[in-house]
N, C-alpha and C positions, 0 to 999 in steps of 0.2 A: 094312097098309094097301095099297089098290089104287088104281089111275090109270084109271079109268071101267071099273073091274073088271078091269084089268091090272096085273101086278106091276112094281115099278119096276126099274130097272137101270142100272149104270153103265157108260157107254161110255168107256173109257179111251184117249183119243187120244195116241198118242207118236210122236215122230220129231224129227228136226233142226228148228231154227229156221228158217222159210221153207218148210217141207214142206208146209203147207197144212192143218195140224191145225184152226186157228180158222176158217179160210175154210170147210171142210167142215162143221164142228160148227156154225156159223153158219145154214148152208143146211138142215141137218137140223132145227135148231132152228126155223126158219122152217116148215118142212113138218109137222112134229110139232104146231105151233101151229095150223095150218090144219086138222088132224084133232080139235082140242080136247082134246089131250093135256096132261096134267102134265108140263112139262119145264125143265129149268134148264141154264144154261151156266156153267161153272167154267173160267176160262181163266187159264194162269199168269202173264201179265202183270197181270191184275186183280188175282189174289189177292195177288201179290207187292206190289204197290203199295198195298196197303189192309190186308189180314190180316197179311201175312208180311213188312211193309216192313224190319223189322230183320235179316232174314236176307241172310247173303251168297250168293255162289255156290261156295263151297267144297263138298266132298262132303257134309259134315255139314249145311251151309245146305240144299243140294239135296234131301236125303234127310228133312230136317225139314219142308221145304215140301211135299214129296209126301206125308208121313205127316198132316199137317194137313190138306191138302186132300182125301185120301183118306177122312179121317173125316167132312168135310163131306159130301163125296159119299154115303158109306154111310148117313148119318144121312138125307139127301134120298130116296134109293132106298128105303130101309125105309118111306118114307111114300108111296110110289106115283109117284114122280116118275121120269122118264127124265132121267138126269144125262149131261150132254156135257162131259167133262172133257178139256181140252187143255192138256197139260203135256207139256215136253219129257222130263222124267222119264228121264234117261239111262241108269240103271243097272237092270239086270235084277233084282238082288235086292230093289229097293224096289217094283218093278212086282209081282213074285212075292208080297211082303209082302201088297200089296193083295189080289191074288187070293184069297190065304188068308182074308182078313179080311172081305171083301164077298160075300156069299152070291150075289147076281147080277151078275157082273162079265164084261166082254168087253173084251179088248185089241184096239185097232185102231192097227195099225201105218201111219202115214201115210209111205210110202217115196218119197223123192225123192234123187237123187244129191247131193252136196255142192255140186258145180258148179252145179246147178239152183237150190239154195237161196241160193246166193252171188248168183245173177243176178236172183233174186224179192227181194232183201234191201232193202225200201224205207227201212230204218232206219239203214242202214249199218254194222251190228253185225259184220258178218263183216270187213268194211274195217278197222274199229277194232281188232277181235280180231288180225288178221293184222299190224297195225302195232304191237301190243303196248299199246295203249290199254286194251283190256279183257282181263283175265286170266282163266283158266278157263272159256273159251268152248267149249261143247259143239262138236264136230267140228273144232276147230282144236287147242286146247292142253289139251283134257280130252275123255275118249273118250265115245262114244255107244254102248251096247251094244244092238244091234238085239234085238226079240223073237225067241225061238226057235220059239214056236208061236203066235202071235196068232189070235184068232179071225176076224180080217179084215185083209187087206194092200190098201191103197189106194195103188197106184203113181200118185201125183199128176203126174207128168212124162209119163205115158203116156195117161191118160184124163181126160175133161172131168169138171168139177164135178158135173156132174147125174148122170154114170153111177157117180161116188164114193157120192153122196147115195142114189141108188136101190138100189145094193149095201146099204148100212146099212139103208135101210128094209125091204129085203127080208129082211136078217138078222132084224130085230126082228119081223117078221110070221113068220119061220119059226119063231120061239121063242115065239109068240103073246103078244108083249109089246105090240103094239099091232093 
């Protein structure tokens, strides 16, 4: 199926908590809606608090969360939807498996240094992780494995959100997806 004559795609936004994944995805969603394109957002917090509320933050829980979200994203993309998936998804192996299973997949590394992410942390999660209140927090006591070769790298600590959004839109146009 197609989206106004265009194929679907999964844009998989990965990066530390506070890097700007959801912020950028929300802006792209708004831009794509202005173009009357079928698009959907899948956000890690929303999926975890609804579909995967029973999963913990162990490696196994995170892997299962990514697999389930990836399956949902794949199904939507197969029906011509531009899927904006915002998940920390800290492990390369899981993201590589998504790439293998999803026909039209683009990994978007939302890159910001840990210090910047901690400064942006409106929920106080990093502070709780550093004090030991939260265990297995990515970037503190659980690793984040940066992508080796993402289709797009957004350095959100160096560029304005509009620049990040324009780069994603340009990528989609270059692939004739919008």
